Rosetta silent file (secondary structure, phi, psi, omega in degrees, C-alpha in Angstrom):
SEQUENCE: MKNVYFLDINEFKKTFSYEEIYNKVSSYRKSKVDKLKFEDDKWLSLGAEFLLIQGLEELDIDYSKIEIGFIENNKPVLMNCPQNLYFNLSHSGKMAMCVISDCEVGCDIQMMSDKENYLEIAERFFHPEEIQFLQNSKEEEKRKLFYRIWTLKESFIKATGKGFRTPLKDFKIILENDKPKVYVNGKIEEKYQLEEKQLENSNYKSAVCWCQENSI
SCORE:     score description
SCORE:     0.000 S_00000001
   1 L     0.000  122.398  175.935   27.196   31.243   58.241 S_00000001
   2 E  -141.926  100.433 -179.886   27.712   27.638   57.182 S_00000001
   3 E   -98.511  120.452 -176.795   25.474   26.400   54.346 S_00000001
   4 E  -112.921  135.195 -178.277   25.796   22.688   53.575 S_00000001
   5 E  -131.298  147.204  177.004   24.422   21.025   50.430 S_00000001
   6 E  -130.475  156.830 -178.441   24.175   17.466   49.218 S_00000001
   7 E  -148.934  131.313  172.443   23.365   15.930   45.812 S_00000001
   8 E   -94.936  120.341 -173.551   22.587   12.389   44.644 S_00000001
   9 H   -70.597  -21.456  176.481   23.963   12.003   41.126 S_00000001
  10 H   -62.175  -43.406  175.939   21.307    9.433   40.270 S_00000001
  11 H   -72.378  -39.230 -178.593   18.642   12.145   40.699 S_00000001
  12 H   -55.491  -47.122 -179.341   20.971   14.763   39.251 S_00000001
  13 H   -66.495  -23.777  176.356   21.295   12.904   35.980 S_00000001
  14 H   -73.200  -24.400 -174.098   17.488   12.674   35.655 S_00000001
  15 H   -97.973  -32.492 -173.870   17.180   16.423   35.828 S_00000001
  16 L  -127.220  153.250  170.767   20.081   17.806   33.805 S_00000001
  17 L   -87.620  159.066 -179.581   22.020   16.855   30.741 S_00000001
  18 H   -62.285  -40.374 -179.590   25.770   16.438   30.938 S_00000001
  19 H   -66.875  -35.344 -179.678   26.444   19.263   28.503 S_00000001
  20 H   -61.628  -45.718 -179.458   24.164   21.628   30.385 S_00000001
  21 H   -74.090  -40.196  179.795   26.139   21.198   33.651 S_00000001
  22 H   -57.801  -38.515 -177.986   29.523   21.005   31.926 S_00000001
  23 L   -74.848  -12.192 -179.251   28.925   24.400   30.326 S_00000001
  24 L   -90.932  -23.523 -170.834   28.145   25.962   33.715 S_00000001
  25 L   -83.476  169.814 -179.678   31.289   24.933   35.604 S_00000001
  26 L   -68.583  163.758  177.076   34.721   26.595   35.805 S_00000001
  27 H   -67.067  -31.814  174.681   37.514   25.924   33.388 S_00000001
  28 H   -60.121  -44.122 -177.524   39.343   24.250   36.272 S_00000001
  29 H   -69.965  -38.092  176.392   36.473   21.834   36.732 S_00000001
  30 H   -58.452  -45.828 -179.615   36.242   21.128   33.016 S_00000001
  31 H   -62.216  -40.389 -179.497   39.930   20.246   32.902 S_00000001
  32 H   -67.174  -42.953 -175.572   39.525   17.957   35.944 S_00000001
  33 H   -68.759  -39.148 -177.654   36.436   16.266   34.590 S_00000001
  34 H   -60.029  -24.685 -179.331   38.041   15.729   31.147 S_00000001
  35 L   -89.122   -6.513 -178.151   40.761   13.607   32.784 S_00000001
  36 L   -83.656  145.134 -174.460   38.357   11.293   34.562 S_00000001
  37 L   -88.776  -44.295 -171.025   37.678    7.924   32.994 S_00000001
  38 L   -95.456  144.021 -175.141   34.348    6.793   34.427 S_00000001
  39 H   -59.378  -46.735 -177.916   31.006    8.504   33.792 S_00000001
  40 H   -62.579  -35.092  176.057   29.905    8.528   37.423 S_00000001
  41 H   -65.264  -36.491  175.804   33.139   10.141   38.494 S_00000001
  42 H   -66.046  -43.125  177.969   32.591   12.849   35.945 S_00000001
  43 H   -66.309  -36.346  177.178   29.052   13.440   37.236 S_00000001
  44 H   -63.435  -45.791 -177.997   30.229   13.549   40.843 S_00000001
  45 H   -63.040  -45.489  177.782   32.841   16.164   40.047 S_00000001
  46 H   -63.312  -42.505 -179.945   30.371   18.242   38.078 S_00000001
  47 H   -59.841  -40.959 -179.449   27.740   17.778   40.770 S_00000001
  48 H   -61.418  -41.039  178.605   30.028   19.051   43.520 S_00000001
  49 H   -76.970  -28.469  174.287   30.652   22.309   41.687 S_00000001
  50 H   -60.498  -38.659  177.214   26.990   22.579   40.724 S_00000001
  51 H   -61.178  -42.652  176.496   26.172   22.636   44.435 S_00000001
  52 H   -60.498  -45.206  177.400   28.649   25.506   44.789 S_00000001
  53 H   -57.108  -48.967 -179.791   26.983   27.367   41.909 S_00000001
  54 H   -64.189  -43.628 -178.865   23.509   26.943   43.435 S_00000001
  55 H   -62.115  -39.248  177.465   24.715   27.904   46.906 S_00000001
  56 H   -72.179  -33.575  176.356   26.250   31.140   45.631 S_00000001
  57 H   -65.293  -34.095  173.325   23.162   31.959   43.621 S_00000001
  58 H   -57.622  -29.728  179.958   21.167   31.683   46.870 S_00000001
  59 L   -95.918   14.962  179.984   23.436   34.489   48.152 S_00000001
  60 L    60.637   37.800  178.419   22.799   36.501   44.955 S_00000001
  61 L  -112.747  124.806 -179.072   26.268   35.896   43.640 S_00000001
  62 L   -77.048  111.760 -175.079   26.725   35.436   39.897 S_00000001
  63 H   -68.712  -26.496 -177.904   28.983   32.394   39.468 S_00000001
  64 H   -64.236  -19.051  178.278   29.819   33.367   35.897 S_00000001
  65 H   -96.994    0.843  178.643   31.854   36.302   37.291 S_00000001
  66 L   -93.683  145.271  171.765   33.709   34.100   39.801 S_00000001
  67 E  -119.392  150.537  176.494   37.017   32.442   39.197 S_00000001
  68 E   -97.429  118.563  176.848   38.492   29.519   41.112 S_00000001
  69 E  -114.540  178.839 -177.908   42.029   30.280   42.285 S_00000001
  70 E  -135.256  141.303  177.766   44.492   28.373   44.439 S_00000001
  71 L  -115.587 -160.190 -178.393   46.526   29.283   47.451 S_00000001
  72 H   -49.398  141.905 -178.854   49.109   27.405   49.588 S_00000001
  73 H    60.663   23.807  175.643   48.865   23.654   49.396 S_00000001
  74 H    60.988   31.912  179.031   46.705   23.994   46.320 S_00000001
  75 L   -80.881  128.191 -177.893   43.604   24.912   48.315 S_00000001
  76 E   -74.598  142.106  179.034   40.862   26.308   46.030 S_00000001
  77 E  -137.244  161.562  178.696   39.430   29.767   46.748 S_00000001
  78 E   -88.732  123.631  178.481   36.815   32.055   45.247 S_00000001
  79 E  -103.516  150.644 -179.489   38.338   34.915   43.250 S_00000001
  80 L    60.247   23.681 -178.461   36.447   38.150   42.361 S_00000001
  81 L   -84.346  132.277 -179.321   33.763   37.275   44.868 S_00000001
  82 L   -69.177  -14.758  175.904   31.793   40.242   46.201 S_00000001
  83 L  -120.798  153.944  179.947   31.647   38.647   49.662 S_00000001
  84 L   -81.807   84.199 -173.594   34.406   37.209   51.761 S_00000001
  85 L  -118.916  155.477  178.358   33.375   33.561   51.425 S_00000001
  86 E  -124.551  157.831  179.939   35.034   30.176   51.701 S_00000001
  87 E  -149.753  163.429  170.361   33.976   26.820   50.271 S_00000001
  88 E  -154.869  150.060 -176.135   34.863   23.187   50.176 S_00000001
  89 E  -126.343  152.324  174.357   33.724   20.213   48.133 S_00000001
  90 E  -155.107  156.649  172.358   33.687   16.426   48.587 S_00000001
  91 E  -155.842  154.461 -179.312   32.120   13.423   46.937 S_00000001
  92 E  -165.083  145.353  179.142   31.928    9.646   47.409 S_00000001
  93 L    62.026 -114.159  177.681   29.852    6.848   46.098 S_00000001
  94 L  -116.925   11.884 -175.482   26.862    8.501   44.454 S_00000001
  95 E  -117.679  141.045  174.026   26.818   11.659   46.659 S_00000001
  96 E  -118.087  153.892 -174.264   28.407   15.038   46.303 S_00000001
  97 E  -141.485  145.743  177.490   28.716   17.606   49.135 S_00000001
  98 E  -142.235  141.016  169.813   29.457   21.344   49.291 S_00000001
  99 E  -130.668  134.858  178.218   29.833   23.805   52.152 S_00000001
 100 E  -120.897  135.072 -171.748   29.904   27.567   51.819 S_00000001
 101 E  -149.005  163.615  171.333   30.890   29.676   54.810 S_00000001
 102 L   -94.954   19.290  176.356   32.093   33.074   56.025 S_00000001
 103 L  -146.701  164.389  177.511   35.064   31.356   57.677 S_00000001
 104 L   -55.996  135.512 -171.550   37.702   28.822   56.673 S_00000001
 105 E  -151.403  152.787  176.089   35.963   25.529   56.266 S_00000001
 106 E  -138.034  156.366  177.865   36.382   21.914   55.219 S_00000001
 107 E  -147.344  158.698  176.263   34.029   19.073   54.542 S_00000001
 108 E  -153.294  142.987  174.189   34.128   15.355   53.775 S_00000001
 109 E  -131.811  141.563  179.525   31.636   12.674   52.798 S_00000001
 110 E  -138.729  133.391  169.344   32.245    8.954   52.642 S_00000001
 111 E   -83.312  128.395 -178.461   30.157    6.028   51.541 S_00000001
 112 L   -74.479  129.252 -177.386   30.565    3.203   54.005 S_00000001
 113 L  -107.346  137.179  173.535   31.926    0.069   52.442 S_00000001
 114 L   -84.919  -18.532 -176.032   31.518   -3.473   53.737 S_00000001
 115 L   -83.628  -30.461 -175.358   34.388   -4.642   51.536 S_00000001
 116 L   -67.372  132.471  175.964   36.990   -2.181   52.816 S_00000001
 117 L   -85.437   81.360 -171.919   39.282   -3.420   55.572 S_00000001
 118 H   -67.468  -27.696  179.679   38.763   -0.333   57.637 S_00000001
 119 H   -67.360  -40.730  176.923   40.597   -1.647   60.713 S_00000001
 120 H   -65.076  -38.380  176.878   43.768   -2.054   58.705 S_00000001
 121 H   -64.650  -41.405  179.131   43.352    1.468   57.274 S_00000001
 122 H   -62.078  -43.829  178.194   42.861    2.822   60.823 S_00000001
 123 H   -61.694  -28.786  179.787   46.038    1.113   61.979 S_00000001
 124 H   -81.922  -34.342 -167.509   47.965    2.744   59.149 S_00000001
 125 H  -118.345  -24.623 -171.897   46.570    6.266   59.406 S_00000001
 126 L   -82.727  159.240  171.675   44.794    6.902   62.729 S_00000001
 127 L   -65.311  144.231 -179.409   46.208    8.274   65.953 S_00000001
 128 H   -48.794  -39.158 -177.130   46.980    5.470   68.508 S_00000001
 129 H   -71.625  -32.298  173.801   44.130    6.599   70.798 S_00000001
 130 H   -64.728  -42.234  178.511   41.665    6.463   67.867 S_00000001
 131 H   -61.346  -45.407  179.369   42.806    2.943   67.081 S_00000001
 132 H   -62.039  -42.109  178.761   42.340    1.899   70.701 S_00000001
 133 H   -57.739  -46.172  178.202   38.870    3.511   70.739 S_00000001
 134 H   -63.441  -45.578 -178.067   37.855    1.472   67.691 S_00000001
 135 H   -61.706  -33.282 -178.876   39.319   -1.745   69.072 S_00000001
 136 L   -86.953   -2.538 -176.992   37.406   -1.266   72.349 S_00000001
 137 L   -82.196  162.742  176.327   34.094   -0.514   70.600 S_00000001
 138 L   -65.366  143.168 -174.696   31.299   -2.982   70.030 S_00000001
 139 H   -55.681  -39.509 -177.515   31.844   -5.056   66.914 S_00000001
 140 H   -73.429  -11.843 -177.595   28.638   -3.853   65.280 S_00000001
 141 H  -100.095  -15.900 -169.456   29.669   -0.186   65.845 S_00000001
 142 H   -58.069  -46.683 -177.269   33.237   -0.375   64.519 S_00000001
 143 H   -61.131  -48.100  178.622   32.529    0.360   60.861 S_00000001
 144 H   -61.581  -41.527  177.347   30.354    3.397   61.570 S_00000001
 145 H   -65.458  -38.118  175.780   32.843    4.760   64.052 S_00000001
 146 H   -57.290  -49.596 -178.706   35.661    4.358   61.622 S_00000001
 147 H   -67.189  -32.239  174.781   33.845    6.403   58.983 S_00000001
 148 H   -64.030  -47.867  178.733   32.792    9.011   61.526 S_00000001
 149 H   -62.668  -43.361 -177.297   36.393    9.501   62.595 S_00000001
 150 H   -60.318  -47.703 -178.961   37.652    9.441   59.006 S_00000001
 151 H   -68.526  -34.109  177.319   35.278   12.166   57.766 S_00000001
 152 H   -67.046  -42.769  177.425   35.963   14.316   60.819 S_00000001
 153 H   -63.821  -43.503 -179.037   39.727   14.053   60.315 S_00000001
 154 H   -67.222  -38.564  179.256   39.489   14.835   56.605 S_00000001
 155 H   -64.703  -35.529  177.153   37.231   17.839   57.215 S_00000001
 156 H   -64.298  -50.249 -179.739   39.760   19.176   59.720 S_00000001
 157 H   -65.992  -25.254  178.112   42.825   18.976   57.466 S_00000001
 158 H   -77.574  -36.182  178.679   40.804   20.562   54.679 S_00000001
 159 H   -67.595  -36.670  179.474   39.678   23.397   56.932 S_00000001
 160 H   -71.910  -19.242 -179.369   43.267   24.136   58.000 S_00000001
 161 L    83.085   -0.285 -178.754   44.329   24.280   54.366 S_00000001
 162 L   -89.156  -20.044  179.640   47.285   21.964   55.014 S_00000001
 163 H    57.204 -145.831 -176.303   45.699   18.831   53.581 S_00000001
 164 H   -76.988    9.765  167.794   47.757   15.711   53.852 S_00000001
 165 H   -70.078  -17.019  172.098   50.811   17.756   54.823 S_00000001
 166 L   -98.213  104.604 -179.826   49.289   17.140   58.274 S_00000001
 167 L   -57.214  137.519 -177.211   49.714   13.384   58.883 S_00000001
 168 H   -64.838  -23.047  178.328   46.472   11.850   60.117 S_00000001
 169 H   -74.106  -16.548 -170.742   48.366   10.163   62.929 S_00000001
 170 H   -83.082   -6.034  176.142   49.516   13.536   64.296 S_00000001
 171 E  -144.102  163.518 -176.844   46.133   14.557   65.724 S_00000001
 172 E  -130.256  149.586  172.992   43.143   12.829   67.231 S_00000001
 173 E  -104.660  124.206  178.071   39.402   13.084   67.148 S_00000001
 174 E  -112.329  125.820  176.975   37.688   12.495   70.474 S_00000001
 175 E   -90.516   86.637 -175.279   33.931   11.879   70.568 S_00000001
 176 E   -89.806  112.752 -177.113   33.168   13.507   73.902 S_00000001
 177 L    54.339   35.356  179.504   29.509   12.857   74.769 S_00000001
 178 L    71.169    9.937  174.290   29.073   12.217   71.040 S_00000001
 179 E  -107.277  112.624 -174.873   30.357   15.734   70.309 S_00000001
 180 E   -68.893  138.678  173.508   33.569   15.592   68.307 S_00000001
 181 E  -133.940  149.473 -179.866   36.649   17.550   69.321 S_00000001
 182 E  -108.413  136.669  178.757   40.114   17.680   67.716 S_00000001
 183 E  -121.685  131.135  175.499   43.312   17.470   69.698 S_00000001
 184 E  -119.930  127.758 -177.011   46.786   18.362   68.389 S_00000001
 185 L    51.537   39.145  177.261   49.813   17.520   70.498 S_00000001
 186 L    77.340    2.790  179.473   47.495   16.651   73.338 S_00000001
 187 E  -116.083  139.724 -178.562   45.762   20.024   73.363 S_00000001
 188 E   -70.126  138.409  176.343   42.265   20.741   72.162 S_00000001
 189 L   -87.042   87.901 -174.752   42.019   22.959   69.068 S_00000001
 190 L   -61.979  -32.225 -175.561   39.486   25.434   70.394 S_00000001
 191 L   -75.969  -14.195  179.361   39.302   27.523   67.254 S_00000001
 192 E  -103.707  128.497 -178.737   38.178   24.614   65.140 S_00000001
 193 E  -110.507  141.001  178.885   34.600   23.352   65.467 S_00000001
 194 E  -119.723  143.391  177.606   33.427   19.978   64.115 S_00000001
 195 E  -144.681  133.564  174.341   29.917   18.949   63.192 S_00000001
 196 E   -91.908  142.399  179.427   28.603   15.713   61.718 S_00000001
 197 E  -115.032  125.265 -176.956   25.864   15.934   59.138 S_00000001
 198 L   -90.497  131.528  178.313   23.258   13.201   58.893 S_00000001
 199 L  -103.551  155.872  175.354   22.005   12.168   55.450 S_00000001
 200 L   -61.434  -36.707  174.955   18.786   10.465   54.573 S_00000001
 201 L   -80.373  105.123 -174.132   20.879    7.689   53.084 S_00000001
 202 L   -68.935   -4.669  179.676   22.289    6.004   56.193 S_00000001
 203 L   -85.410    8.988  179.931   25.105    4.365   54.188 S_00000001
 204 E  -126.184  149.341  170.815   27.029    7.665   54.212 S_00000001
 205 E  -123.169  144.253  179.058   28.861    9.665   56.865 S_00000001
 206 E  -148.287  158.874 -176.906   29.789   13.279   56.462 S_00000001
 207 E  -150.909  156.987  175.976   31.353   16.092   58.518 S_00000001
 208 E  -130.047  138.977  173.348   32.095   19.805   58.442 S_00000001
 209 E  -130.196  137.026  178.086   34.908   21.642   60.224 S_00000001
 210 E  -139.599  152.867 -178.110   35.298   25.392   60.442 S_00000001
 211 E   -98.052  124.691 -175.397   37.675   27.886   61.982 S_00000001
 212 L   -79.056  -21.538 -171.398   35.980   30.435   64.248 S_00000001
 213 L   -65.041  -32.851 -179.045   38.848   32.918   64.327 S_00000001
 214 L  -103.135   18.385  178.796   38.229   34.386   60.896 S_00000001
 215 L   -70.188  138.467 -178.572   34.425   34.361   61.049 S_00000001
 216 L   -70.802    0.000    0.000   32.865   37.678   60.001 S_00000001
C-alpha cells in the first residue's frame, strides 16, 4: 500500500481558515510552523500534515490519538498507531505532498525554477555519471532531467532514514528505459523501488521511494 496525496495551498487557503488547520495538527507541527517567517511557508507546513491527517482518516485512524515521534537521524514516525504504517512529507513552491505506506517510504516534490543554476548544483551534489548524463542530454531537457534526478535522490535518502548522512554523490539514479533505478557502490539496490508521480501542474516534479523488505 502506497497512498500519495498532493495539495495546492492556494486552493487550501480558500477552503480552510489558518486557525482551523493549526488546531488540527500535532504539537511538533505547531512548534515548527511558529518558527516560520513567511505566511506561505506556514501554510505549506500545515498543508503537508493536513494531507497526513486526511490520509489516515481514510484508513479509519483517528489522528487525534496519534503522536509524532522521532527515531534515528530525526526521522518522524507515527506513535500509538493501530496499524504498522509509515509516512513522509514534502513541500515546494505552492504544493505539499504526503505518502502513507505499509513499508518504509520517502517522497519529494520540487517546483522547477528557471532562475536556479541547476547545472552548478548538479556538479556539487550529483554522482559523476548523473552529471555526465545531464551534460549529454538535449539542452531543452536538462532542467526537467535535473529535477527528476533530484526528487528521486531525495526520496531515496528519506526512505532509507539516513537523510543527508548519505552524501548525494555516493549513489546514482539511472533512468533505464525511463524507469528509475538506484545504484550504490555500483550495485543496484533491489529492495528500494522508485516511482515518479505526475502532477497536473507541469512545473513540478515529484517522486516516491519505498523499501520492499518490510512490506506487510
